[in-house]
N, C-alpha and C positions, 0 to 999 in steps of 0.2 A: 325545507327546513328553512324558517324567518331568521333573519340576522337586522339587528338592529342598528343604525346609521343614526345620527345625530341629521334631525331634518334639515339644518342650515345647509350643511354639505348636500345634500340631496336637492335640495331647492338651488343652491348655486349650481349643480352642475344641470338643471333644467334649464335654468337660466342661461346658461352660456349655450346649452343645445339650441335653444330658440334664436341668441344671439349670435350665431356662429359666423365667423370669419368668411369672406369670398373663396378664401385659398382652402379652410377648412370643409368649407363646404363641397368643394371641386373635389379634394381626396377624399370623401365621406362618399361622393358619389362612385370612386373607386373601390371602396372597401366594401361597403353595404351588401347587405345580401349574399357574403361569401363571395362576391365577385372578383377579389383577387386570390386565386390560387385555393379557393374553399375554405380558406379560414375564415372563422367568425370572429369578428369587431365590435368593439363598443366605443360610442363615441363620448367624450366628456364623462369620464367614468372616474367617480371617488375611491382614489386608493390611500387609504391612510389618511394626511390632514390634507391631500391635494387632489386635486381634479385633473387628469391628464387627458391630453386631446382625444389619441386612439389608444387601445387597449385590447390586447389580443389575450383573452385568459389562459385558452389552452397551451399558449407557448412561452408565458410570463414576460412578452412583448410591449414595450410602451412606443409610441411615435409621437413625436410633439412637433408642431412648426411654430419657428421662432419666427415672429415679426420683427421689424424695426424696434419696437420698446425693449426686446429682451436683451439688445447690445447695453442695453442702461442697467440692466438686473441681472447679468454674468454670474454674480455671487449667488442670487437666491437661485437660480437654473444651476449650476453646481451642486449647490447644496439637495436641491432636487431631486438633481440623478443621483446623488451620492447615497439619498433616501432610500430610494426606489433601488437602488444596487442592493442597498443589505437586506432588501425583501426579497434578493433573489432576482429580481425583473433586469430586464435589458432596456435599454434607452437608445433608441433613434432620434436624433435632431436633426430639422431640414430649415430652412432659410423658408418662409412663405411666399417671398417674393419670386422663387423658382418653381412653384406650383403652376404661375402664370407666364412663365419667361421660357418656355419650352421645356421646363424639367420635369414634370410629371410623371412622364415614362421612366426618364432615370430613379425619380424618387419610388415609383412603383416596382421596378425592379429589384432596389437595392432592400426593399421589404421584404417581399418576397424571396430575394436570396436569404434575409435573416430569419425569415420563417422556414425555410430548408428545402423549397420551390413548392409547386403544387400541394395540394393534401391528400390526391389522389393514390392510391397504395402505398402511403405512409403511416407509418403507425402514429397516435396523439401522444404527447407528454401529457402528463399529469396538471390539471390547471392550479392554480396559485388562488387560493382564497385567503383574506385578510381579515383577521381579527377585529370587529369591532370596537373593542376596547383599547388594544395596543396596538392597532395598524401592521402588527405583524403578519406575514406571510403564513398562510397552512396549508399542506397539501390535501385536496378533498380524497378521503378514502375512495377505494374502488367498490362497485357492488359487490 
């Protein structure tokens, strides 16, 4: 089924994928291709009015890497996290400096813990899909 999303948000997500930061690229290398516990991740995923760094649809889990500029926009980040929480999504935030400061293993372990461990032998939760008009979460119906 095709869902409509304004092209400006899709274009912005594509641009962010092309222009990813070094820390985003490093973490993406750990998440892509189901490398972390078998979980499927999307990067620079449009969710409602925002584009999040990493999103695991089957768990409703968002991971954000906050660079130095995020200290200046704490209110914006709080509103964004609150909005995503209202959709039923969990948000994990990490400082991007930890990716290269020896904390990548800790970040990956924290993410894996939030996922409930490796996927093998674990039932999937139902994925959250967003309504293109309202940006509100909808549960995908089971086949």
